C-alpha positions as CSV (number, residue, x, y, z in Angstrom):
1,X,135.9,12.3,-92.1
2,X,132.3,13.4,-93.1
3,X,130.0,10.4,-93.0
4,X,126.5,10.0,-94.9
5,X,124.5,7.6,-93.1
6,X,121.5,6.1,-94.8
7,X,118.4,4.1,-93.6
8,X,117.0,2.8,-96.8
9,X,113.3,2.6,-97.6
10,X,110.7,3.4,-100.2
11,X,108.3,6.0,-98.3
12,X,110.8,7.3,-96.0
13,X,114.7,7.3,-96.5
14,X,116.6,8.6,-93.4
15,X,119.8,10.3,-93.7
16,X,122.2,11.7,-91.3
17,X,125.4,13.4,-92.1
18,X,128.2,13.4,-89.4
19,X,131.8,14.8,-89.2
20,X,133.8,12.5,-87.2
21,X,137.2,14.1,-86.0
22,X,139.5,13.2,-83.2
23,X,137.0,10.7,-81.7
24,X,134.4,13.6,-81.7
25,X,131.1,13.6,-83.6
26,X,129.6,16.9,-85.2
27,X,126.2,16.8,-86.4
28,X,126.1,18.5,-89.9
29,X,122.5,17.6,-90.9
30,X,119.9,15.1,-90.8
31,X,116.3,14.5,-92.0
32,X,114.2,12.3,-94.4
33,X,113.6,11.9,-98.0
34,X,110.0,11.1,-98.4
35,X,108.0,9.7,-101.5
36,X,104.0,9.6,-101.7
37,X,102.2,6.4,-101.5
38,X,100.1,5.9,-104.6
39,X,102.8,7.2,-106.8
40,X,104.4,5.0,-109.6
41,X,107.3,3.0,-108.1
42,X,109.6,4.4,-110.8
43,X,108.7,7.8,-109.9
44,X,109.4,7.4,-106.3
45,X,112.7,5.7,-107.1
46,X,113.7,8.7,-109.3
47,X,112.8,11.0,-106.3
48,X,114.9,9.2,-104.0
49,X,117.8,9.1,-106.5
50,X,117.8,12.8,-107.2
51,X,117.3,13.6,-103.7
52,X,120.4,11.5,-102.4
53,X,122.4,13.1,-105.3
54,X,121.5,16.5,-104.2
55,X,122.4,15.6,-100.5
56,X,125.7,14.3,-101.7
57,X,126.6,17.4,-103.7
58,X,125.6,19.5,-100.9
59,X,127.6,17.7,-98.1
60,X,130.7,16.3,-100.0
61,X,130.8,13.1,-97.7
62,X,133.9,11.1,-97.7
63,X,132.0,7.8,-97.0
64,X,128.4,6.7,-97.8
65,X,127.2,4.0,-95.0
66,X,123.9,2.2,-95.6
67,X,122.1,-0.4,-93.6
68,X,121.4,-3.8,-95.0
69,X,118.1,-5.1,-95.3
70,X,116.4,-7.2,-92.7
71,X,112.9,-8.6,-93.1
72,X,110.8,-11.3,-91.4
73,X,107.9,-12.2,-93.6
74,X,106.8,-9.5,-95.9
75,X,108.8,-10.2,-99.2
76,X,106.7,-7.6,-101.1
77,X,107.9,-4.8,-98.7
78,X,111.3,-6.1,-98.7
79,X,111.6,-5.9,-102.5
80,X,110.3,-2.3,-102.7
81,X,112.6,-1.3,-99.7
82,X,115.5,-3.0,-101.7
83,X,114.7,-0.9,-104.7
84,X,115.0,2.2,-102.6
85,X,118.2,1.0,-101.1
86,X,119.6,0.1,-104.8
87,X,118.9,3.7,-106.0
88,X,120.6,5.3,-103.0
89,X,123.6,3.2,-103.6
90,X,123.6,4.1,-107.3
91,X,123.5,7.7,-106.4
92,X,126.7,7.3,-104.2
93,X,128.3,5.1,-106.9
94,X,127.6,7.5,-109.6
95,X,129.5,10.1,-107.5
96,X,132.4,7.8,-106.8
97,X,131.8,7.7,-103.1
98,X,132.9,4.6,-101.2
99,X,129.9,2.6,-99.9
100,X,129.9,0.6,-96.8
101,X,127.2,-1.5,-95.8
102,X,126.3,-2.8,-92.3
103,X,123.8,-5.1,-90.9
104,X,121.3,-4.1,-88.1
105,X,123.2,-6.1,-85.7
106,X,126.6,-4.4,-86.5
107,X,124.7,-1.0,-86.2
108,X,123.3,-1.8,-82.7
109,X,126.7,-3.4,-81.7
110,X,128.5,-0.3,-82.5
111,X,126.1,2.4,-81.2
112,X,125.1,0.7,-77.9
113,X,127.5,-2.1,-77.1
114,X,124.8,-4.6,-77.5
115,X,123.8,-6.3,-80.7
116,X,120.2,-7.1,-79.4
117,X,119.4,-3.9,-78.3
118,X,115.8,-2.4,-79.0
119,X,114.8,0.5,-81.1
120,X,114.5,2.8,-78.1
121,X,117.9,2.1,-76.8
122,X,119.4,2.8,-80.0
123,X,117.6,6.1,-80.2
124,X,118.6,7.2,-76.8
125,X,122.1,6.4,-77.7
126,X,122.1,8.3,-80.8
127,X,120.8,11.3,-78.8
128,X,123.5,10.9,-76.2
129,X,126.5,10.3,-78.5
130,X,125.5,13.2,-80.6
131,X,124.7,15.5,-77.8
132,X,121.2,16.2,-79.3
133,X,118.3,17.8,-77.5
134,X,115.9,15.1,-78.5
135,X,115.7,11.8,-80.5
136,X,115.6,12.6,-84.1
137,X,112.2,11.8,-85.8
138,X,110.9,10.1,-87.7
139,X,112.6,6.8,-86.6
140,X,114.4,6.4,-90.0
141,X,116.3,9.4,-89.2
142,X,117.7,8.2,-85.8
143,X,118.5,4.9,-87.7
144,X,120.4,6.8,-90.4
145,X,122.4,8.5,-87.9
146,X,123.0,5.3,-86.0
147,X,124.4,3.9,-89.4
148,X,126.7,6.8,-89.6
149,X,128.0,6.4,-85.9
150,X,128.6,2.5,-86.9
151,X,130.7,3.4,-89.8
152,X,132.7,5.9,-87.7
153,X,133.5,3.4,-85.1
154,X,134.1,0.6,-87.8
155,X,136.5,2.8,-89.8
156,X,138.4,3.7,-86.6
157,X,139.0,0.2,-85.7
158,X,139.9,-0.9,-89.2
159,X,142.6,1.9,-89.3
160,X,144.0,0.8,-86.1
161,X,144.3,-2.7,-87.1
162,X,145.8,-1.8,-90.4
163,X,148.2,0.8,-88.7
164,X,149.3,-2.2,-86.3
165,X,150.1,-4.4,-89.3
166,X,147.5,-7.1,-88.3
């Protein structure tokens, strides 16, 4: 199964593409889609949409996993990030990719076994699980890989439950 994980944003959209086969991960690609501050929001959203479409066409993932939004106080930032998340989901949907959404708590639990793990713990686990030489940068990229790992683990357990008829 090829999984594209997305950490949504407006300035930086992290992405990670993994193959998960026989309980093993193979890293296909990872990086970030960036947009320039000061550009019109509509232009930034178009750039994200087009870039995600190109990545989907290049890697032909079987699943598109994206992190749900979490914010504390800055509603304006949350709204612009939500726009970016929406166009990423639209790109996947327009290519008939199944979309799976995970909360930050679910991602942390799946990657580290602890839903309250801090950012550094998650980054170290991503590096370890994927046998990388270093933690992917920027942070959004490591987060996107963590979302893909979360989907792999979640899909595995969902299949196990389904196979057992639970």
